[in-house]
Phi, psi and omega in degrees: 000160179242125183244142171253116176258125184233119176300137182240346181216083184282357179271350182292145183294338178299337179291349177296338181258017178238134179274355184222137184224036180234170179299147179217143175260137181228128174271115185204167181278339182209165176299318180300317178295320179299317179294324178293318179301313179296318179300312181295325183285322189253358183295135175229084184279133184288338181238136185295339182278353177277126182273146180286355178260020176294165187272009181242173179128157186294324184291337179267352184264113182293345175279343182250339181219122175275155179223138175209153177282136176236163185266326184226152177286144173253117183297344180274351183247136177304136179243132175242161178223144176286340180258144179296000000 
């Protein structure tokens, strides 16, 4: 499936740990996987002992990032994939 993740609240402090704050398309099997892919790709954790698979962050938060299934890729929007 193809998901469009769109930031909706860029003023929230959780964005401090993300290197990217624009819409992104993610090829993934589920919305949860799409959000995880974005989290892993854009996470900028300040301390090395914090793991990128923690349950917090803006890309996993539905109040900070909306997600919807889309039918076609937009060449103007960054595309990520859960698969190599």
